[in-house]
N, C-alpha and C positions, 0 to 999 in steps of 0.2 A: 189694219198698217200691218209694216210690215219689218221683221226684229232684224240692227241692222246696226247699235251697239258701237258706236263713233264716238271719240272722246271730245267734247263741246270747251270755250273758256265762258264759263259759268260766273255774272254778278248773283252776287245774293241780295240777302240777308238776313241773322242771324239776334235773337233777343237777348234780353239780358239769361230768361229763363234758359237758355238755349236751340229755341224753336228757331229749326231752317227753312226761309221759304224764298226760293227763285224767285227771279226777278227780270231776266232778262239772258240770253247765248247772243253764241256768237259762231257758226258752222261756215264749213268753205265750200262748201259746191263751183263745182270747174271753174279752178281758179280762181274760183272768186269768196269776197267774205259776206255773208249773210248774218242781218242779225235780228235775231223774232225775239220783242217782249210779248210778254209769258202775259196771257190775258184775263183766262180763269185758273186754277188750283182745283179740279174734280175732284179729285181723292192723295190721301196720302200713304203710305201703307210700308209701317217698317221694316223688314226679313234681312237674313242673314245668309253674307252667300261666302264660301268659303271660310267660315268663322270669321268673317267681316260685318260690321251690323250698316245695314246700306237706307238711304230713305228712297224711297219712291217716289213721284210723282206726277199723275195724270194726267195734263193740261191740258187746254186750250187755247188759239189762236186766233187771229183772222190775218193767215194772211193770204196776199194779192187776192184782196176782198171774198174772199172764201176761207168758213170758219175752216179750221185742221184739230183734229185729239193728236197726238202722240201724247208721248214720253221720259221723262228726265231720269236718271238715279246719281244721286252722291251716295256713293261711297268713302266713308269716313277713315276706312286704314290706309287709301294710296290719299282719300282727301279730292279726287278727281269724278268729277258728271263726263256721265255719258248721255246719247241722247241714244233709246234704248229701241226704242221704238217708233214707227213715222205712217 
């Protein structure tokens, strides 16, 4: 996996208990918009980044017939999602 730190558009669920679950995201590649549905969440981690709580999700999805593992991060301070590693 290589480090990207690229901002993405994310659709996620938040339960009434406050648990955030990413569902799918959109990324711009070579001028095209690609939508990736999150197949499985392998690991979830709560971290602090610059004093702001973040949630990191290691996920797996089938993209173009191959399984890819990647990491998306939610920064609760800025309310932005990043494709951190791919």
